[in-house]
C-alpha positions in Angstrom: 84.4 105.9 89.8 86.2 103.7 87.2 87.1 100.2 88.3 90.3 98.5 87.0 91.6 95.0 87.5 95.2 94.0 88.0 96.1 90.3 88.1 99.6 89.9 86.8 101.1 86.7 85.6 104.3 85.5 87.4 106.4 86.9 84.5 105.0 90.3 85.3 105.8 90.3 89.1 108.1 93.0 90.2 110.8 92.6 92.9 111.9 96.2 93.1 110.4 99.6 93.6 111.6 102.0 90.8 112.9 101.4 87.3 109.9 99.5 86.1 107.3 100.3 83.4 103.7 100.5 84.6 101.3 97.5 84.1 98.3 99.8 84.6 97.5 103.5 84.4 94.6 105.0 86.4 93.2 108.4 87.2 92.8 109.8 90.7 89.6 108.6 92.3 89.7 105.2 90.5 89.4 101.8 92.2 91.7 98.9 91.4 90.8 95.2 92.1 94.3 93.7 92.5 95.5 90.2 93.0 98.8 89.7 94.9 100.9 86.6 95.4 102.4 85.7 98.8 106.0 86.4 99.6 107.2 83.0 98.5 105.5 83.2 95.1 103.0 80.5 96.1 105.8 77.9 96.3 105.4 77.1 100.0 102.2 75.1 100.7 103.0 73.2 103.9 105.6 71.7 106.2 107.2 69.7 103.4 108.2 72.9 101.5 111.2 74.7 102.9 112.1 78.3 101.9 115.8 77.3 101.6 114.8 75.0 98.7 113.2 77.7 96.6 114.8 78.5 93.3 115.9 81.1 92.5 116.4 82.2 96.1 116.5 85.9 95.1 113.0 86.0 93.9 111.1 86.7 97.1 108.4 89.2 98.0 106.8 89.8 94.6 104.6 92.8 94.2 101.8 93.6 91.7 102.5 96.8 89.7 103.6 99.4 89.1 100.4 101.3 88.8 100.8 104.7 87.2 98.5 107.4 88.7 98.0 110.0 86.0 98.6 113.6 87.1 100.6 112.7 90.2 103.9 114.6 90.2 106.8 115.0 92.6 105.7 117.2 95.5 102.3 115.6 95.7 101.1 112.9 98.1 99.5 109.6 96.9 96.6 108.5 99.1 95.9 104.8 98.9 92.7 103.6 100.6 92.3 99.9 101.3 88.6 99.0 100.7 89.0 95.3 101.3 91.8 92.7 101.7 90.7 89.1 101.5 92.8 85.9 101.5 92.7 84.3 98.1 93.5 80.7 99.3 92.1 78.4 101.9 95.5 78.3 103.6 98.4 80.5 104.7 102.0 79.6 105.7 104.4 80.9 108.3 108.0 80.0 108.6 111.0 80.0 110.9 114.2 80.3 109.0 117.9 80.1 110.1 119.5 83.5 110.6 116.2 85.4 110.0 113.8 87.0 112.4 114.1 89.1 115.6 115.2 86.2 117.8 117.7 84.6 115.4 121.4 85.1 115.2 122.4 86.8 111.9 125.5 87.9 110.1 125.4 91.2 112.0 124.2 89.8 115.3 126.9 87.2 115.5 126.4 84.4 118.1 128.1 81.1 118.6 124.8 79.2 119.1 123.5 77.0 116.3 120.9 78.6 113.9 117.3 77.7 114.6 115.7 74.8 112.7 113.9 75.7 109.5 110.2 74.9 109.8 106.9 75.7 108.1 103.4 75.9 109.6 100.3 75.7 107.5 97.2 77.6 108.7 93.7 76.6 107.5 91.9 79.8 106.4 88.1 80.1 106.5 87.2 83.5 105.0 83.5 83.1 105.7 84.1 82.4 109.4 86.9 84.9 109.5 89.4 82.5 111.1 92.8 81.0 110.7 93.7 77.8 112.6 97.1 77.2 114.1 98.4 73.6 114.4 101.5 73.1 116.5 104.3 71.2 114.9 105.3 69.1 118.0 102.0 68.4 119.6 98.3 68.2 118.9 97.7 71.7 120.2 95.6 73.9 117.9 94.0 77.3 118.2 91.6 79.3 116.1 92.8 82.9 115.5 90.7 85.8 114.0 91.7 87.0 110.5 93.1 90.5 110.3 94.3 90.7 106.7 97.0 93.3 105.7 99.4 94.0 103.0 103.0 94.0 104.2 104.6 95.7 101.2 103.1 98.8 99.6 105.2 101.6 98.1 106.1 103.9 95.2 109.2 104.5 93.1 111.9 106.0 95.2 113.4 109.5 94.5 116.4 110.3 92.3 116.0 107.3 90.0 116.9 104.9 92.8 115.8 101.2 92.6 115.2 99.3 95.8 114.4 95.7 96.5 110.9 95.1 97.7 112.1 93.7 101.0 113.6 96.9 102.2 111.3 99.6 103.7 112.2 103.3 103.7 110.8 106.7 102.7 109.1 105.2 99.6 107.1 102.7 101.7 108.1 99.2 100.8 108.1 96.2 103.1 107.0 98.0 106.3 105.0 95.0 107.5 102.7 97.0 109.7 99.3 95.4 110.5 97.9 99.0 110.3 97.8 98.5 106.5 94.4 96.9 106.7 90.9 97.5 105.2 89.6 100.9 106.2 93.0 102.6 106.4 94.4 105.2 104.1 98.2 105.1 103.4 99.9 108.4 102.4 103.0 108.0 100.3 105.4 110.7 98.8 105.2 111.0 95.1 108.9 110.9 93.9 108.4 110.4 90.1 105.7 111.3 87.6 102.8 108.8 88.1 104.1 107.7 91.5 104.4 104.1 90.3 102.5 102.3 93.1 103.1 98.6 93.8 101.7 96.3 96.5 101.9 92.7 97.7 103.1 90.5 100.6 99.7 89.8 102.1 99.4 88.4 105.6 96.1 86.9 106.8 97.2 88.2 110.2 100.5 89.2 111.8 101.5 90.1 115.4 103.3 93.4 115.9 107.0 93.1 115.3 106.7 90.0 113.0 109.0 88.4 115.5 109.6 85.1 113.7 110.1 86.9 110.4 106.9 86.0 108.7 103.2 86.6 109.2 100.5 84.3 107.9 101.7 84.6 104.3 98.9 84.5 101.8 97.9 85.5 98.3 95.3 88.3 98.5 92.4 89.7 96.6 92.3 93.4 97.5 90.5 96.5 96.4 92.0 100.0 96.7 90.9 103.4 95.8 93.6 105.9 94.9 93.7 109.7 95.0 96.3 112.5 95.0 96.8 115.3 97.4 98.2 118.1 95.2 100.9 120.5 96.2 101.6 118.9 99.6 104.6 116.8 100.5 105.7 114.3 103.1 109.1 112.6 103.8 107.9 109.4 105.4 104.8 107.3 104.9 101.8 108.3 107.0 98.5 106.5 107.7 95.1 107.4 108.8 92.2 105.3 110.1 88.9 106.3 111.5 90.5 106.4 115.0 94.1 107.4 114.5 96.6 109.4 112.5 99.9 107.5 112.2 103.5 108.1 111.2 106.0 105.5 110.2 109.8 105.3 110.3 112.0 102.6 108.9 115.7 102.3 109.9 118.2 100.4 111.9 118.7 100.4 114.9 115.1 100.2 116.1 115.4 103.3 118.2 116.1 105.4 115.1 112.9 104.0 113.5 111.1 104.9 116.7 112.5 108.5 116.7 111.7 109.0 113.0 108.0 108.0 113.5 107.6 110.0 116.7 109.2 113.1 115.3 107.0 113.0 112.2 103.9 112.5 114.4 104.8 115.5 116.6 105.3 117.6 113.5 102.1 116.4 111.9 100.2 117.1 115.1 101.6 120.6 115.2 100.6 121.2 111.5 97.0 120.0 112.1 96.3 121.7 115.4 98.4 124.8 115.2 100.2 123.8 118.4 103.8 124.8 119.0 106.2 121.9 118.6 106.8 121.5 122.3 103.1 121.6 123.0 102.6 119.0 120.3 105.4 116.9 121.8 103.7 117.0 125.2 100.4 115.9 123.7 101.9 113.0 121.7 103.9 112.0 124.7 100.8 111.6 126.9 98.3 110.2 124.3 100.5 108.5 121.7 101.0 104.8 121.0 104.1 103.2 119.5 103.5 100.1 117.4 106.3 97.9 116.3 105.7 96.9 112.7 108.7 94.6 111.9 112.0 93.8 113.5 113.3 91.4 110.8 113.6 93.3 107.5 116.8 95.1 106.3 115.3 98.2 108.0 113.0 97.9 111.0 109.7 99.8 111.0 107.9 101.6 113.9 104.5 103.3 113.7 103.6 106.2 116.0 99.8 106.7 116.6 97.7 109.5 118.0 93.9 109.3 118.6 92.1 111.7 116.3 90.0 113.0 119.1 93.2 114.9 120.2 92.9 116.9 117.0 89.5 118.3 117.9 88.0 119.6 114.6 91.2 119.4 112.5 91.3 117.0 109.6 94.3 115.7 107.5 94.7 116.7 103.9 91.3 118.3 103.5 89.4 115.3 104.8 90.6 113.0 102.0 90.4 109.9 104.2 86.7 110.5 104.8 86.1 111.1 101.1 87.8 107.8 100.3 85.8 106.0 102.9 82.7 107.2 101.1 84.1 106.0 97.8 84.8 102.6 99.4 81.2 102.4 100.6 80.1 103.3 97.1 82.2 100.5 95.6 80.9 98.0 98.1 77.3 98.9 97.3 77.9 98.5 93.6 79.6 95.2 94.2 76.7 93.7 96.1 
């Protein structure tokens, strides 16, 4: 296994998927140690820093990349396994912003009430203890929360030469903001252009499902990924696999369409893996499946449909690539000790 390092300077950050030259080229099976900035570019450090004051306002959600994966071509699947995701700073921030978030009036959800007050919370991060501490803004209430680091934005170049802002999730991945993108998970993405052009960022030290206020615990991250390619197989929407679940994602508005996309894909994937007829697979998913809300604040909302892998019996996805990547992850961790 060859190990690469990607730690871009601010001038090298990308704010789009597609249309960018790669910062790094790797081979299938390689590992990458990658540093990513938080969604505010490190400019928000505490309650005195408001997102509305950031300049330029358009430069939000920077990602590290693209990473070219040699040999990946359209019609393949990119498998990205997250070996580790660790907060890179001793703090994280979360914000409430006017006209942003699931419970805020927006341009499209037009209400006569006044926009919510803009506010920033700073969380103390203790990586060794695995905790983040919440401090209320209007009282002395505090609470210690367990870390559950994730990357909110992971994706590849879209198809047909399209260029998309990093904040918009769709078939290429992007700003899905699902807590399922954590260490131990493999993310499957469609390869739309030669080399796939993988980029990632938007780390959250933890985030509740739905990202209701519009932000998680926004944090720079030190992550390790192992990347491989599933040849001659294709998918339309991003899929995920953990040791316990297979998962399908859908990103759209309204939320019920994102729900339908994820559920339809999970039913079809279950049918492919088990050999069940579609209606039998639908019945199985209906009784054992889970529906996780990833985000209800981005330009497209994201839902994740989950099925316990015990329902698959002996079937494995993509020739068991998740298990192989887990072995590669353990090999990396042993070498790093």
